[in-house]
C-alpha positions in Angstrom: -26.0 5.6 -17.0 -26.2 4.3 -13.4 -25.2 6.7 -10.6 -22.8 4.9 -8.4 -21.3 6.0 -5.1 -18.2 4.3 -3.7 -17.1 4.7 -0.1 -13.4 4.1 0.4 -11.0 4.5 3.3 -8.4 6.6 1.5 -6.7 6.8 -1.9 -5.0 3.4 -2.5 -2.8 2.6 -5.5 -4.6 -0.6 -6.2 -8.1 0.9 -6.2 -7.5 4.0 -8.4 -7.5 2.0 -11.7 -10.9 0.5 -10.8 -12.3 3.9 -10.0 -11.1 5.3 -13.3 -12.6 2.4 -15.2 -15.9 2.7 -13.4 -16.1 6.4 -14.2 -16.2 5.4 -17.9 -19.3 3.3 -17.5 -21.1 4.9 -14.5 -21.8 8.3 -13.2 -19.3 7.8 -10.3 -18.5 9.7 -7.2 -15.9 8.3 -4.7 -16.2 9.4 -1.1 -12.9 9.1 0.8 -13.1 8.8 4.6 -9.5 9.8 5.5 -6.7 11.9 4.1 -3.6 9.8 4.6 -0.3 11.7 5.2 3.1 10.6 4.0 4.1 10.1 7.7 1.0 7.9 8.4 1.8 5.9 5.3 5.2 5.1 6.7 3.7 4.3 10.1 1.5 1.7 8.4 4.6 -0.6 8.3 7.0 0.8 5.7 9.1 2.5 8.3 9.6 5.7 6.4 7.4 8.6 5.2 6.5 8.7 1.5 3.8 9.4 -1.0 3.0 7.0 -3.9 4.6 8.2 -7.1 1.7 7.3 -9.4 -1.5 9.4 -9.7 -4.2 8.2 -7.3 -6.9 10.8 -7.8 -6.9 11.4 -11.6 -9.7 10.3 -13.9 -12.7 10.2 -11.6 -14.8 12.4 -9.4 -14.2 12.3 -5.6 -15.1 14.0 -2.4 -13.5 14.1 1.1 -15.9 13.1 3.8 -15.5 14.8 7.2 -13.8 12.4 9.5 -14.8 13.2 13.1 -12.7 10.5 14.7 -10.6 11.5 17.8 -7.7 9.5 16.3 -8.1 9.6 12.5 -6.6 6.7 10.6 -7.3 3.6 8.6 -5.8 0.9 10.9 -8.6 0.8 13.5 -12.4 0.5 13.4 -12.9 4.0 15.0 -10.2 5.7 12.9 -12.8 6.6 10.3 -16.1 8.1 11.6 -18.0 10.0 8.9 -21.6 10.5 10.1 -22.3 12.9 7.3 -22.1 10.1 4.6 -25.8 9.5 4.7 -26.6 13.1 3.8 -24.1 13.0 0.9 -25.6 9.8 -0.4 -29.1 11.3 -0.2 -28.0 14.5 -2.0 -26.4 12.6 -4.8 -29.4 10.7 -6.0 -27.4 7.5 -6.4 -28.8 4.2 -7.6 -26.2 2.1 -5.8 -23.4 2.4 -3.2 -20.3 0.2 -3.2 -18.5 -0.1 0.1 -15.0 -1.4 0.2 -15.2 -3.6 3.3 -16.6 -3.4 6.8 -13.6 -3.0 9.1 -14.2 0.8 9.6 -17.0 2.6 11.3 -17.5 4.7 8.2 -18.2 1.6 6.1 -21.0 0.5 8.5 -22.4 4.0 8.4 -22.4 3.9 4.6 -24.2 0.5 4.5 -26.8 1.6 7.0 -27.4 4.9 5.2 -27.6 3.2 1.8 -30.2 0.8 3.0 -32.2 3.5 4.6 -32.2 5.4 1.3 -33.2 2.4 -0.7 -30.0 2.3 -2.6 -28.6 -1.0 -3.9 -25.8 -1.8 -1.5 -22.7 -3.6 -2.8 -19.9 -4.9 -0.6 -16.4 -5.8 -1.8 -14.1 -7.3 0.8 -11.4 -10.0 0.9 -11.9 -11.9 4.2 -11.3 -15.7 4.1 -11.6 -18.6 6.4 -7.8 -19.3 6.4 -7.2 -16.5 8.9 -6.3 -18.1 12.3 -8.9 -17.4 14.9 -9.7 -19.3 18.2 -12.7 -21.5 17.9 -14.7 -19.5 20.4 -14.1 -16.3 18.4 -15.4 -18.0 15.2 -18.4 -19.3 17.0 -19.2 -15.9 18.5 -19.0 -14.3 15.1 -21.0 -16.7 13.2 -24.6 -15.6 13.8 -23.9 -11.9 13.9 -21.9 -12.1 10.7 -24.5 -14.3 9.0 -27.2 -11.7 9.8 -25.0 -8.8 8.8 -23.8 -10.2 5.5 -27.3 -11.0 4.5 -28.3 -7.4 4.6 -26.1 -6.6 1.6 -27.8 -6.7 -1.8 -24.7 -7.9 -3.7 -21.3 -9.2 -2.7 -18.3 -8.7 -5.0 -16.0 -11.5 -4.1 -12.4 -11.1 -5.1 -11.4 -14.8 -5.3 -12.1 -18.4 -4.3 -11.2 -18.1 -0.6 -13.4 -15.0 -0.3 -16.3 -16.8 -2.0 -16.0 -19.7 0.4 -16.0 -17.2 3.3 -19.2 -15.6 2.1 -20.9 -18.9 1.4 -19.9 -20.1 4.9 -21.9 -17.2 6.4 -24.9 -18.0 4.3 -24.7 -15.5 1.4 -26.8 -16.9 -1.4 -25.0 -17.8 -4.7 -27.3 -15.4 -6.5 -25.8 -12.4 -4.7 -22.2 -13.3 -5.4 -20.4 -11.6 -8.3 -16.8 -12.0 -9.2 -14.9 -8.7 -9.1 -11.3 -9.9 -8.6 -8.4 -8.2 -6.9 -6.1 -7.0 -9.7 -3.3 -4.7 -10.5 -2.5 -2.7 -13.7 -1.3 -5.8 -15.6 -0.2 -4.0 -18.6 1.9 -1.5 -16.7 3.8 -4.2 -14.8 4.2 -6.4 -17.9 5.4 -3.4 -20.0 7.8 -2.2 -17.2 9.3 -5.6 -16.7 9.8 -6.2 -20.4 11.5 -2.8 -20.9 13.8 -3.5 -17.9 14.8 -6.9 -19.4 15.3 -5.5 -22.9 17.2 -2.4 -21.8 19.6 -4.1 -19.5 18.2 -2.4 -16.4 17.1 -5.8 -15.0 20.5 -7.2 -15.4 22.0 -4.2 -13.7 19.7 -4.7 -10.7 20.7 -8.3 -10.5 24.3 -7.3 -10.6 23.8 -4.8 -7.8 22.2 -7.6 -5.8 25.2 -9.8 -6.3 23.4 -12.1 -8.8 24.6 -13.3 -12.2 22.7 -14.4 -15.3 22.8 -18.1 -14.2 21.5 -17.5 -10.7 17.9 -18.1 -9.8 16.7 -15.1 -7.7 13.8 -15.4 -5.3 12.4 -12.1 -4.3 10.3 -10.9 -1.4 8.4 -7.6 -2.0 6.5 -5.8 0.8 6.6 -4.3 4.3 9.2 -5.8 6.6 6.9 -6.5 9.5 6.5 -9.7 11.6 3.3 -11.0 10.0 5.0 -11.1 6.6 7.5 -13.7 7.9 10.3 -12.6 5.6 12.8 -14.3 7.9 11.4 -17.6 6.6 12.7 -16.7 3.2 16.2 -15.9 4.7 16.3 -19.3 6.4 15.1 -21.2 3.4 17.6 -19.5 1.0 20.4 -20.3 3.4 19.5 -24.0 3.2 18.4 -24.2 -0.4 21.7 -22.8 -1.7 23.4 -25.9 -0.3 21.1 -28.1 -2.3 20.9 -26.3 -5.6 23.8 -24.0 -6.7 23.0 -20.5 -7.8 19.9 -19.9 -5.6 19.9 -16.4 -4.2 17.4 -14.0 -2.7 16.5 -10.3 -2.6 14.3 -8.4 -0.2 12.6 -5.4 -1.6 11.0 -3.2 1.0 11.5 -1.5 4.4 10.1 -1.7 7.8 10.7 -2.5 11.5 12.2 -5.9 10.8 14.9 -4.8 8.4 17.8 -4.7 10.9 17.0 -8.1 12.4 16.6 -9.6 8.9 20.0 -8.2 7.8 21.6 -9.7 11.0 20.0 -13.0 10.5 21.0 -13.2 6.8 24.6 -12.5 7.8 24.6 -15.1 10.6 23.1 -17.7 8.3 25.4 -16.9 5.4 22.4 -16.5 3.3 23.0 -14.9 -0.1 20.3 -12.3 0.4 20.4 -8.7 -1.0 18.4 -5.9 0.6 17.1 -3.5 -2.1 15.3 -1.1 0.3 11.9 0.6 -0.3 10.8 0.9 -3.9 7.9 3.1 -5.0 5.3 2.0 -7.5 7.1 3.3 -10.6 10.2 1.3 -9.6 8.5 -2.0 -9.0 8.1 -3.4 -12.5 11.9 -3.3 -13.1 12.3 -5.2 -9.8 9.9 -7.9 -11.0 11.8 -8.0 -14.3 15.0 -8.8 -12.4 13.8 -11.6 -10.2 13.0 -15.2 -11.3 10.3 -15.9 -8.7 8.4 -14.2 -5.9 8.0 -15.6 -2.4 5.2 -14.5 0.0 5.6 -16.4 3.3 3.0 -14.4 5.3 1.4 -15.8 8.4 -1.8 -13.9 7.5 -2.6 -12.2 4.2 -6.1 -11.3 3.1 -5.0 -11.4 -0.6 -1.4 -10.5 -1.5 -1.4 -8.2 -4.5 2.4 -8.6 -4.9 1.6 -12.0 -6.5 -0.6 -10.2 -9.1 2.2 -7.8 -9.7 4.8 -10.5 -10.2 2.6 -12.7 -12.4 1.7 -9.7 -14.6 5.5 -9.5 -15.2 5.5 -13.2 -16.1 7.1 -14.3 -12.7 5.8 -17.4 -10.8 5.2 -17.3 -7.1 5.6 -19.4 -3.9 3.1 -18.5 -1.2 2.0 -19.8 2.2 -1.4 -21.3 2.5 -2.4 -18.3 4.7 -2.3 -16.0 1.6 -5.7 -15.4 0.2 -4.5 -15.2 -3.4 -2.9 -18.6 -3.4 -6.1 -20.5 -4.1 -6.7 -18.5 -7.2 -3.3 -17.7 -8.7 -1.0 -20.5 -7.7 -1.3 -23.9 -9.2 1.4 -26.3 -8.1 3.9 -27.3 -10.8 2.3 -24.7 -13.1 2.4 -21.1 -11.8 4.3 -21.8 -8.6 3.8 -23.6 -5.3 1.9 -23.4 -2.0 3.2 -24.6 1.3 2.1 -24.5 4.9 2.7 -21.1 6.6 5.7 -21.3 8.9 7.0 -24.5 7.5 10.6 -23.5 6.5 11.7 -27.0 5.3 8.6 -27.0 3.1 9.4 -23.6 1.7 13.0 -24.7 1.2 11.8 -27.7 -0.8 9.6 -25.6 -2.9 12.4 -23.1 -3.7 14.7 -25.9 -4.8 11.9 -27.5 -6.9 11.0 -24.2 -8.6 14.6 -23.3 -9.3 15.2 -26.6 -11.1 12.0 -26.2 -13.1 12.9 -22.6 -14.1 16.2 -23.8 -15.4 14.4 -26.4 -17.6 10.9 -25.2 -18.3 11.0 -21.4 -17.9 8.9 -20.7 -21.1 6.2 -23.2 -20.1 6.0 -21.6 -16.6 5.8 -18.1 -18.0 3.0 -19.0 -20.4 1.0 -20.6 -17.5 1.6 -17.6 -15.3 0.4 -15.1 -17.9 -2.6 -17.2 -18.8 -3.7 -17.4 -15.2 -3.2 -13.7 -14.4 -5.2 -12.6 -17.5 -8.5 -13.4 -15.7 -7.6 -11.1 -12.8 -7.9 -7.8 -14.6 -9.6 -4.4 -14.3 -12.1 -5.4 -17.0 -13.2 -8.4 -14.9 -13.6 -6.3 -11.8 -15.7 -3.7 -13.6 -17.9 -6.5 -15.1 -18.5 -7.8 -11.5 -19.4 -4.4 -10.2 -21.9 -3.8 -13.1 -23.4 -7.2 -12.5 -23.8 -6.4 -8.8 -25.6 -3.2 -9.6 -28.0 -4.7 -12.2 -28.9 -8.0 -10.6 -31.7 -8.5 -8.2 -33.3 -5.7 -6.1 -32.7 -4.0 -2.8 -35.9 -5.6 -1.4 -34.4 -9.1 -1.8 -32.0 -8.6 1.1 -33.1 -10.6 4.1 -30.7 -10.2 6.6 -26.0 -5.6 7.6 -22.8 -6.5 6.4 -19.4 -7.1 7.8 -15.9 -7.8 6.5 -12.3 -6.7 6.1 -10.5 -5.3 3.1 -7.1 -3.7 3.6 -4.7 -2.9 0.9 
């Protein structure tokens, strides 16, 4: 059994299932770089202190690295500084080291240490070329990133846009292994089904002011400017005049909540505000909506789309959302529109509402078929392929990237 080290920023609800699954097939140790507090969790954009209500540390071995940063955190490059990671990797006798991105100093320390020790270094990030950057920034990054990314033995790409990013920077096809972003599909599917069957989903819709015949479009996430939740408010206000029964719900909290509420009132948009919902509450919310909308101006992936689709719910997303290229097929599993184009979003909402009224079963089948390939099993297979393929000596060129959950 291969000995695998994973270096991660902090316990994250989306990564814990992968770690548990890897622990079944590898001799695994996860090294966390930072202990995130409930308050810091809120400061990350939720606008309130909280802890996730599902287990994040069960089922696998882990250690806390000493973070010597003056300002510890996971939102800046210098927030995680763990110079002792090399000693820990050397002491563990590992065969390979998987690093979850390169946006933290700790990650570069781990990559450097892994290479010095002769370990096979794997990198799993989710950067894509759709992120808006000035031309001079792109030009300045090209050669350093090409050199850095070539130093990694295997790249675990999470989707098509991430694959294109890595190929753009010259990573050979042979070093690319598909290890998709995923959620606990069964948990979300089961929770949504139970909510629909028990009447809990109908009760939520009623609390949101929506009836059985309404088509409810939901936003789920932090209420912060980059998410552009206001675009949904504006689009719903217009769409309801074109197609009766269109309504919206915003599930989440954050700095924009007050402004969004005021705008919904001013625009007479039938939008309910459900507030923050923890992980255990989310499946029922997906069971209660008819479609998800993710209007972000910048989104490395967008795991709420995975969550919604696991519950059988189609999605509309902006073209700045990394997951759109993989999970959304127009006229099948949802629609993609240009970020910031409110008329375009409005048109897609009306179009999907009409299709849901006529072809809901067909849409649901397409959604479930598409999301089935974005699973924990697929991600584990990609990691194992990255460990076993090639050799550390094949790397020609350090690594770089971004992967925030």
